[in-house]
N, C-alpha and C positions, 0 to 999 in steps of 0.2 A: 804664592797665591796669584791667581790671574788678575789682570787689570780689568777695568770696566770694558775697555775696547776689545780685549780678548774674549771676555764673556759674551759680548754683543755679537762677535763674529760667529761663535758657536750657535747662539740663539737664532741668528738670521738663517743659518744653514737649516736648522730644524723647522723654522717657519716655512721655508720653501717646501720642505718635504711634507709637512702636515697640512698646509693650506688646502691642497687638493682633497685631502682626506676629510677635512671638516666640510668643505663644499659638497662633496659627495654624500656626506651624512645628512646635510640639510636637504639636498635634492631627493634623498631617499624618502624623506617625510612627504614630499610632494608626490613621488611615485606611488607610495602607499595609498594616498588619497585618490589619485587618478584611477587606480585599479578598482576603486569602489564606486566610481561615477558611471551611471548609465541613465538613459532617459527616464527611468522609473523613480529615480531618487533626487531629482533636481529640486523638489520642494523641501527636502530635508538635508540640504547641503550643510547647514550649521551643525546639525547633529552628527553628520558623517565626519566633519572636521574634528569635532571634539572626541569622537570615539576611535577614529582611525589613526590620526596623527599621534605618534608616540615618541618617546625619547630614546628608544632602543638604539638607533643608528648613531645618535649623538653620544650616547653613553659609551658605545664601543670605540668611537673615534677619540674620546677623551681618555679612555683607559689606555689606548695605544700611545697617545701623545705623552701622557704623564709617565708611563713606564719607559718609553724610549728616551725622552729628554731627561727624566729624573735619573735613570741609571747612569747615563753619560756624565752628568754633573756630580752625582754621588761618588762615582768611581774616580773622576778626574782629580779630586782633591788629594786622595791617597795619604791621609794623615798617618796611617799605619803602613809603611812601605813593605813590611814583611807579611802582610795579611794575604792568605791564599785567596785566589780569585773566587773559587766556589763558595768560600765562607763569606766573603764580602758580598757576593750576589745574594746569598741566603739572607743576610742582614737586611739588604735593600728590599728584597721581596716581602719580608715580614713587615717592615715599616710601611711599604707601599700599600699592601693589601688592607692594613688597618686604617689607612688614611684616605684612600681614593674615594670610597663611597661617601664618607662623612663630609669631606671637604668640598667635593665637586657636585654633590647631589643637588644642592640648591641652584647652582649656576646652570646645570643641565636642565632643570625644571624651568627656569626663567627663559632659557633659549627656546625650549619647546613651546612655552606659552606664547612667546613672541611670534614663533612660526605660525601658530594657530591664528593669532590676531591678523597677521599679514594675509594669510589665506582666506580668512573670514571676510576681511574688507575687500579683497580682490574678487571673491565670489559674489558678494552682494552687489558690487559695482557692475560686474559682468552680467548678472541676472537682470539688473535694472536696465542696462543698455539694451540687452537682448529683447526684453519685453517692449521697450519703446520702439524698437525696430520691427516688432511683430514677427520675431523668429519662431519657426516651428520647433517642436520638441527635439528633433535630431539636429537641427541647426543650432539650437540653444546649447545642446550638449557639446558640440564641436567648438562653439564660440567660448564656452566656459573653460574647456580644456586649454584652448589656446591662450586665453587671458590669464589663467592661473599660472601656466608655464612661463609666459613672458614676464609677468610681474615677479614671480618667485625666483627666477633665474637671476635677474638683475639684483634683487635684494640679497640673494645668497652669496653672490660674488663679493659684495661689500661687507656683509656680515662675516664671511669666512676669514677675511683679512683681519678684521678687528678681533675676532675670537681667537685666532691662532696667535696673534701677537700677545694678547693678554695671557693666554694659557701657557705658552712657552716660557714667558717671563715668570709666571707663578710657579711652574713646575721646576724650572732651573733653580729658583731661590729656595723652594721647599727642600729640594734635594741637597743643596748646599747647607741649609740649616740642619738637616738630619745627619749629614756627614760629620759636621762638627759635634752635634749632640751625642753621636754614637762613638766618637773617637776616644774618649777617656782622657783627652788632653785639656788642660785648663786654658780656656780662651774666652774672649769676648767678641761679640758680634759687631760688624761694621756695615752701615748702610751706605752704599755707593750710589749717590744721586747721578742720574744721567746728565751730561753736559747741557748747558744752555743752548737752545736751538733744537735739541732733541727732546728734552723734558718740556712739558708744558710750562710756560713762563710763570703762571700763577702758582703752580706747584713748587717750582724751583725757588721762587721768592719767599713763599710761605714756610717751606720745610727745610731747605738746605742749611740755613744757619744752625738750627737746633740738631738736625740729624747728623751733621758733620762732626759734632762733639760727643754724641751719644755712643756709649760702648756697653750695652747691656750684657750681663752674664748669661750663661746657659740657662734656658728656661724663663728668662725675663724678656719682656717686650720692648720694642721701640715705642716711643710716645709721640704721636702726631695729633696735637690738639686734644680732642676728646677721645681719640682712638688709641687702642693698644694693639700693635701688630707685631707678630713674631718674625716676620720677614716681609720684604717688598712683594706685594701681590697677595698677602694674607687677606682672605675674604672678610676678616674682622674689621678691616679698614674701610669697608663700604665700597661701592662701585666707583665713587669719585676718586678714590686713591688706588684703584686697581686697573680699570680699563685704560688701555693705551699707555700704561706706565712702562718706562724703560729702565727703571732702577735695578740695581743688582745688590747682592749681599756677599760679604766675605767674613773671614774670621781673623782675629789678631791674638797671638799668644799674650798672656797676661804679663810675662816678664818684659816684653817689649814696651808695654805701657808703663811699667814701673821705672824704666830707664829714661823716660821722657822728662 
């Protein structure tokens, strides 16, 4: 099994790869809106934001991230060394397709809702300032475009980093969970808390003592206070236990536990 630091090196690699893709997906939401703005629709900008800004680009970026990261971690464990690659890939594809829509749909929706909120606030402020300055219709359109682009670019850079860190962590741990669940080997799960200084101090203080001793069997959750989580990054744990989490998951053969 990989150590936490080995897992983290893999995750950092894929964060670098997918950060730009997440950023581009967020910026596509802005691009879709800008294509609909003209001098005749400035009075209905809120309606345009709600109708034009969709989750299509983010959904595609999530799909690619989870399939890319998930397959690498699912395959890297290799519980069955003699398994043919094509068979292993087909197992992952089936697991992935059943899971991706159900588990990430809510987060994708929240990301798009926040995009709309950012754009709505920026548009309202730009229109207010433009009216105070007495801008004409064409000047107002140009000012609105510039304001939306400037505000959304800055926000998207920050958001893309936070999103990619959270989702790569979640994808890697989900794939590790599934690799063990699909292996047919009797094992128990291990929650690998990120070291102090990397994990949030309050998380480490609250959860590490209990998580360090928990060894749930297949199909059983880790218990974090009121939450039941199948793996680090499981959305069932709420955003406070998922966003910016750096924890990892591993498996331990049951015979090793019996020898302790």
